[in-house]
Residue, then its C-alpha position, 0 to 999 in steps of 0.5 A: m126479400e121477394d116479399l119486399l120487392p113489391y113495396y119497393e117498387r111501389e115506393l119507387a113509383f110513387l117517387r117518380r111519379y111525384s118527383r115530375d110534379f115536384a119539378e114542374r111546381y118548383p123548377k128552381i128547387a128542382a134544379r139544385l137536385a138535377m131534377s126535371a119533369d123528364g127525370c133525374d139526371d144526377p146519378h147520386v140523386e138517383r141512388m139516394i131515391e132508391s135508397f129512399a125507396f128501399l127504407s120506406a119499403r121496409i116501413s110500409k112492410k112492417l106496417d101491413d105485418e102488423y109488427p110481428e114482434f109483438t104477436e111474437a113476444l105474445l106467442e113466446v110467453l103463451y105458446p111458443h111452439y107456434l113459432s117453431p116448424f111442425p117437424s117431419c113425422s112417420i110410423a116406424h115398425f119393429d120387426v121381431a120376427g122369429m124372436a117374439a117366441q122367445l120372450s118370457a117376459p114383456v120388453k118394452v121400448p119406452r116413448g122418446t128412444l132415439l132412432t138414427t137414419r142413415p146419412v142423407r147429404k151427410v147428415e144422420c137424421r134423428f128421430r125419436t118415438a112418441y108411443d111406448v112399444t111393448f113386445l110379447p109373445l103375440r101376433v095377428a094370425a088373421a084378420g078378415f070381414e064378413r058381410a053378414v054375421s056367420a055366428p052359432s045359433t045360440v048366440t044372440l046378436p045385437k039388433g041390426a047386426t050386419g056384418a063382422i070383423s074377425i081378429e085372430l090372436e096366437y099366443l107364440g110363448e114356448q110354454g102357458g098361453f093368453d094367461a101368461l100375458g097378463r091383463q095389458a092392452v096390445r097396440v095395433y097400428l092400422d097400416g094400408e091404402p088411406s081409404f081403406v084404413a078410413a073405413l076400417g077405422d070408422a067401423l072399429f069405433l062407430h059401427v062395433a056393437a058388440a064384441y064376442v071371444e072364440e076359444r073352441p071352433g064354434v063357441w062364442k062368448r060375448l064380452q062386457r065391453v068392446p075391447l077397443r080404445e082410440v090412441g094418440f090424445g093423452a099427453d103422454e102420446a103427444l108427437i110434439d111435447t108443449p110446455a105446461r102453459s100452452h093449451p093442449a087442445y091446440r096441440l091436437l089439432s096441429e098434430h090432426f092437420g099435420f100427421a093424422e097418421k099418429f091417430n090411426f092406433f087402437d089398443l086392444d085390452l086382453d083383460p075382458v078377453q082373458r076373463a072370458l077365456l076358461p080358467g086354467g086352460a092353457v089357450r094359445r089361440v083365439t077369435l075376436h069377433l066385432v059385430l057391426t051394425e049400420v055397414r050394408s053389404d052392398s056399401n062402398t065401406a063393405r066393399l073395401l073391408e073384405g080385402l081385410s087381412a092380418a097384414h093390416l093389423r100390425l103390432h110393434c109401430t109407433p109414430v116417430v118425430n124428428l126432435f132431438r136435444q144437443k148441445a149447440d155450438p159454444i158462442r163467444i161473448e164479445h159485445t161487439a155485436t147485438a145478436y150471434p147466430v146459434v148453430a147446432d153443428s157448424r161442420r153440418a149447419h145446412g142438416f140443422e134447424i133449431y126447434s127451441i132453446d131449452q137453456v142458456q148459460l153464461v160462462r164467465e172466466t178470469a184469472a181468479s174465478h169461473d162463475v155460471v149464470e143461468f139466463r132465462p127468457f126475456y119474454s116469460l113469466h119470471h121477471g122480479e122473482d128475485p128484485g134483488s139479484a141482477a138481470h139475466y135474460w135472452i131474446a131469440r129471433r129467426n130471419a127468413l132471409v138468412a134461412e134461405r141463403s144460409p140454413g143453419f144460421e137463421t137462429e140468432i140470439s141476444i143477451v140483457d146482462s146488468d153484470f156486464d162490466p167493459a173494463s173487467p178483463r174476462t172471458e165470456t161463453l154462451s152455453l146452450s141446450v137446444t132442440c133440434t129438427n133436421r129440416d126437410l133432409p128427411a123427407l129426401l130418405a130412401f125408405g122400405q130398405p130389405d135391412g131396415d131404415l133405422t137403428m137404435e142405440g144399445s141392444s133390442i130383440a127387434r131384427r130391423i127397425s123399417f119406416l112404414r111411411k115416407p117421412t113427412p117435409s117440415m111445415r110452419l105456422s102460415s106467416g101470411r099479413s095478420s095471421q099471427w094476430r088472428l091466432v092471438s086473437l082466437l086463442a083468447l076464446n074459451h069454449l063457449s065464446l067459440v061455440q057462441n060465436g058460431l061456425a065461422t069462428l070455428k072454422e078459422m081456428l081451424r084453418l089457422h092450425d092447418l099447416p099443410r093447407s092442402a085440399i084434404s084438410a080444407r075439404q075437411i073444414e067446409g065439411i063442418v056445416g053446422l054448430d049449435y048448442k044447448p045447456t044440459t045436466q048429467w049425474l055424477a057420481g062421487k064422494p061423498f054424494a053424487t051431483f047434477v053438474r051442467g055443462l054444454e051439449i054441441q051439436l056438429t053438422l057434418d057432410e059425410d062426403a067431405f070425409v070420404g077417404t079420411g075417416l069420420h070418426r077420427f075427425i070426431r074424437v079430434m074434435d071430442h077431445f078439443f071441446g073438452l079441453y076447452v071446457h071450464l072448470n066444474s063443467f063439461v062438454q058432450l059432442v054430438a056429430v050428425s049428418r047433413r043428411g037427414g040430421k042422423e046422429l053419427a055418434r054421441c061422444a061421452p061427456r067430458s071435462g078435460e080428458s076426463i070422462l064422466v060416467 
């Protein structure tokens, strides 16, 4: 309503100014309305003028908003998640101290598991896990950083080696050793102060040149490849599940700006480590040495990494998001209103917000029958699938004014029912399955409780489940003037037009996905100072024969100072996957990130087509 007030005041001032001119020009007609050059003496006419100003203000505002019903309809068909809030997120840690040694086989907590918090304002918040959590009889016994590599004299180090990160792993099982773990990966969360985590992430993925395993003191064996893999970019690692019709590249941008902590994970592949161990030996403790290049001993990165310890490398962690499914309160359809409020829980409506409506069914009850009719979204691609059937559709709207005054009642649903017969006596009830959030209640939670912050239904070997980060407040896409139209126009771009239109278009795309609109994210966007591309060709091995593939090499010039404290690696990987998911069929893109200072190459990503890497 505050947005409407300036329009109302402007229209009212306009009417008062011109009513004075009207009274001076046509005094006889103005006298009938009790109007004069000094104003209006009739209170009824005054109320009429104010009412007209209010109606005109609503029309003016809708024109300035460029009629959001159109853009909402387009987004509802193509990218419905843009109309929903970005829910609260955090990092959960499963503490299995004392229980890991008793494991005889890996135990998995699957992605999508629901976790419940303590009540806040009489509402229990529910989170679901974004990653699988696998419990193994394994722990990070020690970790450290050396400014200069102290390798045995028999070891040949890569050219330009400066320092090393060492990670000591200990097998905790009662019998056997690392060979009992199988060929799998261990997921590790980088926990710590943001600038430290940024430096550690950049060191692991931008500066590691070689990896060695130390089974016995003083004996290093070089691994065939660095056993590290970044996490958080796959569809099975998404915080928010988007419909198949939505472009996955935009999900990455929303998650990067909305909750970048989800990318502070990496997978440590045990397969190359186990291959380097002596066969038949029950090895219970190994040290992984990651040799770094281009990290000077007097640099700020080296200073930050000196504090590295095992506490910064946490196992059994996962991002969690405040999303859960449930049945909404049933709605009695009486056909006396055009819309009905959708309420997740009328007893505690203030603690719930409808994220999406997943299923709508109309239950018709008469004296002789009981029918269930499936309703589909009105803005969808299902119209005309069965021309002989009746039309059954639903439309949902969110009222921002109601959200401020009566939280929980802001979502309204209207139905299109061609079977409605006012002469037929029957009872009709809408049954809705919805996905909900707990609004901003998670941000009010106290975290770090001694006995844990979360509970899980059923049995678990975890002694306690705790938040490692304070849950974030929920966020919405900017609803400013023309923002939705700009979003629709940018979503229509393909990767070639995005690159050809230059740096301004890319920055505009990123700004529209910048949900928190913070100084940090604004600095990152402004840190992109150049965008260029050129055609390139790659040799692709395949069956029945190899071939050449044409694609684009995209050069992104970055100001390194803009990423201090947030990390270059994470942003480069997000942009790499973003451009890769934009690629056309039978083509590829290769992202090359270069520094603004002297054009030094920061990272050359592998050629990518979608989620696949060309090899």
